[in-house]
C-alpha positions in Angstrom: -221.9 13.8 -90.8 -221.7 17.0 -90.3 -221.0 19.9 -92.9 -217.3 20.1 -92.8 -216.8 16.5 -92.7 -216.0 14.6 -96.2 -217.4 11.5 -96.5 -214.1 10.1 -95.7 -214.5 11.5 -92.3 -211.9 14.3 -93.2 -212.2 17.7 -92.1 -213.0 20.0 -95.2 -210.9 23.2 -95.0 -213.5 25.2 -96.2 -217.2 25.3 -97.3 -218.9 27.5 -100.0 -220.2 30.0 -97.3 -217.0 30.4 -95.8 -215.4 31.3 -99.2 -218.3 33.5 -100.0 -217.9 35.1 -96.5 -213.9 35.6 -98.7 -214.3 37.2 -101.3 -217.2 39.2 -99.9 -214.9 40.5 -97.8 -212.7 41.7 -100.0 -214.8 43.4 -102.1 -215.1 45.0 -98.5 -211.6 46.4 -99.7 -211.8 47.1 -102.1 -214.8 49.5 -102.0 -213.0 51.3 -99.8 -210.1 51.8 -101.9 -212.8 52.8 -104.5 -214.7 55.7 -101.8 -210.8 56.4 -100.7 -209.7 58.0 -104.2 -210.5 61.4 -105.0 -212.9 61.4 -108.1 -211.0 63.1 -110.6 -207.9 60.9 -109.8 -210.5 57.6 -109.3 -211.0 58.4 -113.0 -207.5 60.3 -114.2 -204.4 58.9 -112.5 -202.4 55.7 -113.5 -198.5 55.3 -112.8 -196.2 53.6 -115.7 -198.6 53.5 -118.8 -201.4 51.6 -116.5 -205.1 52.0 -116.4 -206.8 54.4 -113.9 -207.9 52.1 -111.2 -211.9 53.2 -112.1 -211.3 51.3 -115.2 -209.9 48.1 -113.4 -213.0 48.6 -111.0 -215.1 48.2 -113.9 -213.0 45.2 -115.0 -214.1 43.6 -111.9 -217.9 44.7 -111.9 -217.7 42.9 -115.6 -216.6 39.5 -114.3 -217.9 38.6 -110.6 -221.3 39.2 -111.6 -221.5 37.9 -115.2 -219.7 35.0 -114.9 -221.1 33.8 -112.0 -225.1 34.4 -114.1 -223.7 32.4 -116.8 -222.2 29.6 -114.1 -225.7 29.2 -113.2 -227.3 29.4 -116.2 -225.2 27.5 -118.2 -224.4 30.4 -120.8 -221.0 31.0 -122.3 -220.9 34.6 -123.0 -217.6 36.4 -123.6 -216.0 39.2 -121.7 -217.6 43.0 -122.2 -216.5 45.4 -119.6 -217.6 48.1 -122.7 -221.4 48.2 -120.9 -220.9 50.1 -118.1 -218.9 53.0 -118.3 -219.1 55.4 -115.0 -218.6 59.1 -114.8 -218.7 59.6 -111.1 -217.1 57.9 -108.5 -221.1 57.9 -107.1 -222.0 56.1 -110.1 -218.9 53.4 -110.1 -220.0 52.9 -106.2 -223.4 52.0 -106.9 -223.0 49.7 -109.3 -219.8 47.6 -106.9 -223.1 47.5 -104.7 -225.4 46.7 -106.7 -222.5 43.6 -108.0 -221.9 42.6 -104.8 -225.8 41.8 -104.6 -226.0 40.0 -107.4 -222.5 38.3 -106.6 -224.5 36.9 -103.6 -227.2 36.0 -105.0 -225.8 33.6 -107.9 -223.0 32.5 -105.8 -225.2 30.4 -103.8 -227.7 29.1 -106.0 -224.2 27.5 -107.2 -224.0 24.0 -105.3 -221.3 23.1 -104.2 -220.8 19.8 -105.9 -220.4 21.8 -108.9 -217.3 23.5 -107.4 -214.9 20.8 -109.6 -217.4 21.0 -112.9 -215.2 22.3 -115.8 -216.9 25.9 -117.4 -215.9 27.1 -119.9 -215.7 31.2 -118.1 -216.1 33.9 -121.0 -215.4 31.1 -123.8 -211.8 31.7 -123.0 -210.6 29.7 -119.5 -212.1 26.6 -119.4 -211.1 25.3 -115.6 -213.2 23.9 -112.9 -215.5 25.9 -111.4 -214.0 26.4 -107.8 -210.6 27.4 -110.0 -212.5 30.1 -111.5 -213.7 31.9 -107.8 -210.5 31.3 -106.8 -209.9 33.4 -109.3 -211.4 36.7 -109.5 -210.8 36.1 -105.8 -206.8 36.7 -107.0 -207.3 39.2 -109.7 -209.6 42.0 -107.3 -206.7 41.2 -104.8 -204.3 42.1 -107.9 -205.3 45.2 -109.1 -206.5 46.2 -106.0 -203.0 46.2 -104.9 -202.5 48.8 -107.6 -204.7 51.1 -106.4 -202.5 51.1 -102.7 -200.2 52.0 -105.3 -201.7 54.9 -106.6 -202.7 56.0 -103.8 -199.7 56.3 -101.8 -198.5 57.8 -105.0 -201.5 60.8 -104.4 -200.4 60.2 -100.2 -203.0 59.6 -99.7 -203.1 56.3 -96.6 -205.2 53.3 -98.0 -207.4 51.0 -95.7 -205.2 48.3 -93.5 -205.5 45.3 -95.8 -207.0 42.7 -93.4 -209.8 45.0 -92.2 -212.1 43.8 -95.1 -214.5 43.4 -92.1 -216.7 46.0 -90.7 -216.8 45.2 -87.3 
């Protein structure tokens, strides 16, 4: 049986490595959106009472790595986006890069067989691990879309949404 076949002989849609690559592509693109913001606007600009893009990025930083660490280590800790409060774009990007490494490391410690297991994410969202992983990606795409609106409102052309990797 090849790595893309199931016991029944059907071809698997995506393996864990491909899912991680997909997610990391989104993270790469979100990083480029952060980079596109003028420093002041990253921390001050918002529309319609929404949070600044810096605060949205901190939310994303506070989810991925900590959640994967909890899954791997079997710990359920409350969600906390107050532990990291950046004041510069450079600081935000450095933490983004640090968490990207954490995500890569901890994701690769989760055997694919565990993806169907339930995990109570942050003690609030009791779903199979694969659903939590998809939520991390969906949430990032959602917030990145808000960042695109902000950039356009600022007169800045955002990166093309399909260019998720540096090829």
